[in-house]
N, C-alpha and C positions, 0 to 999 in steps of 0.2 A: 656457496655456503656463507662466505664472508658478507655478501650483500644482504643475506637473509637475517643475519644475527640480530641487528638492531631494529626492533619492531617499530619504534617511533620514526626513525630515519627512513625506513622502508616505506611506511605508510605516507609520510609527507612527500616522498618521491612520486607515488602513484596517485596522490590525492586529486590532482587536477583531472586525471583520466577517469577516476572513479566517480567524481561528481558529474561528469558528462554522461556516463553510462548508467550510474545508479548501483552497479554491482561489479565486483571483480572476483575472479576465481584464482586461487593460488595453489600451485602444486609444490608442497614443501620439499626441500632437499632430502635425499635418502637418509643422510646422517641424522637429521632431526627426527624423521618418522620412525627410525629403528629404535629410538629410546622409549617409545610409548607402550609396546606390547607387555613388557614386564610390569609396568604400573597398572595396566588394566587387569592382568591376571591376579595381582595382589589384592585388588579392591572389589572385583566383580561379585564375589560371594556376599559382600556386605551391602550391596545395592538393593534397595527395596523400592518398588514402583507403587507408590501409595495414591489412592484415589485417582486413577486414570479417568479421562473424560471420554464419554461416548458422543460421537459427532452426528447430530441429526441434521441433514441437509435437505432443504425444501426449495422447490422452484422448477423452472423449465426454460427452454430456449436460451440457455447459456447464462441465465441470471438466477442466482441462488442466495439464500440466507442460511446461516449455520447456527445451530443452538448446541452448546456444549453442556452435557449433563454429567456431573460427577458420579462415578461408580464407587460404591463402598467396597472396601477390601484392599488387600495388598498382594502384589505379585513379586516373586523372585524373577531374576532375568531368565532363568530356565522356564519358568511358568509362562512368562510373557512370550518367549519364543514358541512354546507349544500352542499358545493361543493364536499366534500368527499363522500356524499351520492348519487351523480349522477351516472347514468350508465357509466361504463367504469372506474370509480374511486373507485368502491366497491371491496373488496376482494372476493374470491370465496366463494360460499355458498354450502350447501348440495345438491343443484340442479346442481351444476357444478362439474363434474368429481368425484362425490361421496364424496366431501370434506365437512366436518362439521365445519363451522367456523362462529361465530357471536360475534366478539370482541366488537362491539359498539352497544349499545341499543339506537335507535333513540329517544326514549321517555325520556332518562335520560341525555341529553346533559348538563343540569344545574348541575347535580351531577358530571359529568366529569370535568367541569370547576371549581368545588369546590374541586377537587382532591379526591372525594369520589368514586374512581374507583373500579369497579368489575373486577379486573384483571383476565382474563380468562387463567388460566394455563392449556393449552392444553396438550395432550399426545405427546410423541416424534413422534409417527406415524402421528399424525395430522399435526405437524409442518413440517414433511417431505413431506406430501401431498401438503401443501401450497408452500413449497420450489420448488417442481417439477413443480407446476402450474406457479409459478413466472418465472422460467427459460424457460418454453414453450412459455410464452406470454410476455416476457420482452420487445420485440420490438413493441408491440401493445398498443394502447390507452396511449398516452404520459401522464405520471404523472406530477403533479406540486409539487414544493417544496418551502415552505417559509423558505429559508435558509439564514444564515448569517445576522440575524436581531439583531442589537445592542440592548441589554436589559437584564434584570435579574428579577427574582421573589424574590430574596433575599434582605433583608435589615439588618440594624445593630442589629436587635433583635436576629439574628442567630449568635451565637458566635463562632461556630466551624463548619468546612466543609461548610463554606459560599463561594460559587463559585465566589462571587464578591470580596473576600479578603482572598484568601488562603495564608498560610505561605509558601513562596517559593522564589527561587532566582529571579524570574521575577519581584518581588516587587521593585527591585533596578533599574528597567528601569525608565528613567526620563520622558518618554512620554507614553501616553495611546495608545496601539496598539490593535484595535478592534479584538476580537476573540483570541488574544494571552494573554494579561494580563487584558482584560475586556471581560465579557461573551457575547456570542451570543445566541439567541433563534432560535429554528428550529421547524417549523410546518410541519408535514409530512402527507402523505396520503398513501393509498395502492400503492405499487411499487415505491414510491419516493426513489431514489437510491443514495448512495454515493459510488463512484468508488474507485478502488484500489489506496491507497496513504499512505505515512507516513506524520507526522505533519511537518509544516514549521520548519526549523532549527533542525529537528529530536527531537522535544520537546515531553514531555508527554502530554496527554489530559485527561480530565475528562468529562463524559457525564452523565447527570441525566435526566430520563424521568419524567416530572412533572405529566402528565396525558395522558390518551388515550391508544393506542395500543402498543404492543411491537415493538422492532427492532430486526431484524435478523442480526447478525454480523458474518463475516468471518475474520480470522486472520492467517497470515503465521508466524511461529516461526522465530525470528531474525536470527538464525543460517542458515536459508535457504533463506535469503533475496537476496544474490548474485545470487543464482540459479534462483530465481524468476525474478530478474532484467535482467539477460541475456536472459531468455525466452521472456520477454516482449520486449526487444530490437530487438529480431529476428522477433516477430510478428508485431511490429509497427516500422519498421526500418526507414522509411521516417521521422516519428516524432522524432525518436531518433537522427537522423543526424541533424535535425533542432535544437533540444534542448536536451542535454544529461540528463537534469533533467525533461524530459517530463512527468514522472509519477506524478510530483507535480502539473500537470494541473488538475488532478482528473477527467479525461475523458475516462479512459480505464477500461473495465470490462471483466473479464475472469471467466468462471464458475468453480466451485470446481471440476467437472468431468474432465475438460481439464487439470487443474493443477495436479490432481492425476495421469493422464496419463503421465505427465512429471516428475513424481517422486517428486513433491513438496507437502509436507504435509500441510493440512489446518485444522484449528480448527473452530468449529461452536459454537455460543453462542447466546441464546435468552435473550434479556434484557426486563424484565417486568417493568411496571410503578412503580416508586419509587425506582428502582434499579440503581446502579451506575456502569458505565464501565470506566476502566482506560486503556488507550493504552500507550505503552512504546516505547522508541526510537528504531528505526529499525524494528518495528513490523508493516508490511504492513497490512492494514485492509480495508474492504469494507462491504457493506450490504444494507439493504433496510427496509422500514417501512411497517408494516402489516396493517395499517389503520390510521385514524385520530389520531394524537398525538402531544404533545409538549415536546420538550427536551431543556435543557440548557447545554452549553458546553464552556470550556475555556482551554487554554494551561497552563502548569506550568512546573517548572524545579526543580529538586533536586540538591544538590551539586555534585552528581556523574554525572550529565549531563554536567558539565562545559567542560571536555575534549572532549565530544561528540560534543558540540556546536562549539568548536574551529575548528573542521574539517568538520562541516556540509556544504553542498553545497546548493546553492539557484538557482532557475530558474531565468534566466536573460532576458527572453523574455516577462515576464508579468510586467506591470508597477508598480503594488502595491505589488510586492513580498516582503515577510518579511525578513528583515536582522537585526541581533542583534550583537552589539559589545560585545562579551562575556567577554573580558578583563575588560570592564567598569562595568559589573554587577556581576562578579565573586567575591566570598568572598575573602577579601584582605589577611587574614591570616587564617591558619588552626590551630585549637587547637589539642591537642594530640590525642583524639579519632578520629578526622577527618583524621589526618595523618595516623593512623593505618588503617582506612577504605580505604584510598587512596592506601596504599601499598597493601591492600588486593584486591581491586576491580578497581583501577584506572590505569593510565599509569605508568608502572614501569620504562621503559627506551625506547629509540628508537631502532629499528632493525639496526644492523650493516651492513646489506646488502641492505637496501632500505630506502628512505626518508618518507615512508608512516607511519603515526601514527594512531593507532586504540586503543580504550579503551580495556583493557584486562579483562573485565568481561566475555569475550567470553569463551566457554568451551575449554577443552584441545584438543578436536578434531577439533576445528575451525581452518581454514587456517591462521587466524591472531593471533593465540595464540603465545605469546612470550616465546621462549624456551631458556634455558641458554646454552652458549658456554664456557664462562670463567667467572671469578668473575666480576660482573657488566656489562657483555657483553651478549646481547640477540639477537636472530634471530627469525623472523616469521617462523612458521611451513611451510608455503607455500614457502618462500624463500629458506629454507634449503632443501626442497624436489625438488626444481626446478633447482638447480645448479648441474653440473656434479660432482663437487668435494666434496660437503657436503652431510651429511646423518644424520639420527637421530637414536640413540640407547639409550634405558632406559631413555627416556625423556630428553636427552641432545643432543646438536648438535656437530658434529665433522667435521673436514676438512676445516674449514674456512681459515686456514693458507695455505692450498694447492691451493687456487684460484690464478691463474696466475695474476701477476700485470697488464698485458695488459687488462684483463677483467675488472679490476677496473677503467680503464681509459675510458671505453666506455660511451657514452652519451645516456641516455634514450630518445627515440623518443616521449614519452608521457609527462614526467615531465621536460624534457630538462636539467636534472641535471647529473653531473658526480660525483656520490657518490655511496658508497656501491659497488655492483657488478651486472652487467647486464648479462642476457642470450640473445640468438639471435634467430631470426626466423628460423625455420627448413625447410622452403620451398626452395628447390633447392639451388641456390647460393645467396639467399637474405642475406644481412649482417646487417639488421636493428636490433638494440639492445634495450632492455628494462628491467626494473625491473619486476619481476614476479607479485608483487602486483600492480604496475602501469598498467600492461597489463590487469589484472582482473578489476581494477577500470575503465579502459577505454573501457571495453567490448571486448577486444581481446580474441582469443580462446586459452585456456589453457586446453588441453585434457590429462587427466591422463592416463598413460600407464597401461595396464592390467598386472597382475601377478608380480608386484614389490611391496615390502614393503618399509617402511620408512628407513630401514637399508641399502638399495641399494646404492652403491657408483656411481650411474649414475642418471641423471635427471629422475624424475618420470613423466615428462610432455613433450608432444609435443606442442610447442608454435608457434603460427603464428602471424605475424603482421596483422594489419587491412586490408592491401591491399591483403594479401594472405590467408585470412580467407577461409578455405575449403568450408564452407557453402555458403559464398558469391560467390565464384568461381562457385560452383555447381548451385547456384541460377541464376547467369548470363548466364550460359550455358542453363539452363532450360528456361529462358525468351527468349533467342535467338531462341531456337528450337520451342517453342510454337508460337512465333510471326510469324515464317515462316510457321507453319501449319495452324494457324487460320486466313486465309485470308478472305477478304470481299466476301460475297455471298456463303461462304461454308455452306453446310447443316450440322446441328449438332442436338444432343438430350440433353435435360436438364430436371432436376426435376421440376415439376410444381404441386403444391398442393399435392395431394396424388398419383400422377402418374408421367409419363414422357411425355414431349411435344417436338415435332419437331420444329425446327426453322432455321433461316438463319442469319448468322453474318452480321451486318451492319458496325461495327467498332471494331477493336481490340485495347485495351489500355494496352500495355505491362507494363508500370510503376505501374499500379494498379492490374495487373494480372486479368483483367476482359474483357469481350466482351459485346458490345451492340448487343442484339439479337432480331430480329423480330420473335415472335412465330407464329405458324400457326393459332392461334386464333386472330391474329391482335395486340396482346400486345407487346410492346417494353420493354425489361427487361435487366438490367445489370446482367450478370451471371459471377460468379467467374470461372476461368479456371478449378478448381478442380471439378466443378459441370457439366462440359461439357463432353459429350461422342460423339465420331466421328462415331459410328455405333449403330444400334438399340440395346437396352438392351435385 
C-alpha cells in the first residue's frame, strides 16, 4: 500500500517498462478498492447517459471502419442495464458456439451498482472463444456506447489515485479540458468497441472499471508504431490523404490476425472490474467491452512527456481537437534528479543530418535512436543508414564529414528545410530530395535493402518520393486493368453466405475497388474486387 500511495512516484518508477510495452495493468491494493463502493452508491442515481452512440461497423477480412451515430435520448443506469440484456446486446452463452459465458447476473443489478461485483475470471481458453466470436460477428447487431460522459465517482475523501485530481503536469492547464484533465465516464455493453488510436497530444491515459464486465484490450508496442501507421495508411489511403492524423478519428479497426500477418506484434490484456489500465505515449490501443460495465478515464502527463508533447501532431479536420501549449504547462526549472533523468531518457541533442526531434527513450534498435558521431554531435540510426557516405560501427557513426557539400544544400520536399543532408528518390531520373526521417514521418517508402549490415558504406535503403511510391504505381496499374475488365453487364461469381453466387455487374467504382452487382437471387450487393471471380470456381 505504501508503494501505491504516491501516484507520480509510482508512475515514474514503471515509466520505462510502460513505454516499451505501451500498456500496463495495475491491480490496486484492497485497502484502496474498498473505499469506492460507497461513493458509487451515493452517486449512481444521479448519473444520466445522454446521447449514447450507435456503432455501425463495416468491412470484412479483419479490416473495418466504424461510424458513430448519436442516439437522441437519455438513459438512467438501470435503463442502460436493461438495454444490455436485450437480444443482440448480450454476449455469447453456452448455447452459442459452445461458449460458456455468464458475466452479468440479471438478479444482482443492485449489487453491481454498489460495486459488489462477482468478477468472473474466466480461463484463457474461454476468453479466446469470446474473442473469436467477437471478430466473427463484429459487423452484426450494432452496439451502443455511453462514451465521453463528463463526470466522476471520486470525491475529496479519496486522497491518492483520485482520477479527478492526479498529481501530474496537466494540472498546470488554466482551463478544464473534458477527458484530458477532467474525467469521463464510459458505459459499455457487449461489443461496444474503441478503435485503434493513441491519446490526444500523445498523452498517457488511466482507465478504471468501476463495476460490471471486463474490457478486452489490444496494444501495439511503441517500437512498432511506425510500421503500424504505414500499414494503416496503405489500407485507408483516401482517409490518410484527407487527414494525415486520420487515426486520431478513432474509427478504424484491424483484427489481431491481420496485424500478425503484417509482422506487427500485438499484446492482449483483459481488464477486470476494479483493475486499472495505463496507456503510454505512442502505444496504439483498441478493444471492446464484454458486457454491461462502467469505467472512468482521464489523461495525464509525466515530466518525461514534455518533449513528446512538443512534437505531437493534432488532427486539424475535427473542430474540437485537443491542442495543448506545452511550453505553458511544462515545469519551468529542472532540479538535479530531473536533469539526470532527462539526460538518461529525454532529448540529448538534435540529429546533425535532419531537423526531426524524437524522445530518446527509444531502444538502441529503434530507427530514431541517437548515435554519437563526435563529441556532442549525434545522428539518428535511420539517417546514418540512409546516406551513402555514412555507416555505423560499434555503436558510433562514421562518414558524416564525407557527405558532399552539395547534398547539404538540397531542400527537403516534406519539411521544406535546407538543413542536415538529404537523400534522393531512387526512381529513374527523379531528383526529389528529402531527409530520411521526414520521408518516414510523411509516409514515403523507405525499403531496407537485403543482405547489408549497418557497417556498409552504401545506403541501406531504397527510398521513393510519394509520387513514385512503387505500391501506388502498382495500385494505379491494378485499378486501370480491373476497371477495363469489370465492365457493365459482365457476368461474375462472388462469395455469398456459405457458397458462391453468380451475378452481373451493374456499376464499377474504381476509387473504392468495388462493383455494384445484381446477384441471380435478385439481391444487389457491393462486392470488393478481391471477392470477384470471372470464371466458375
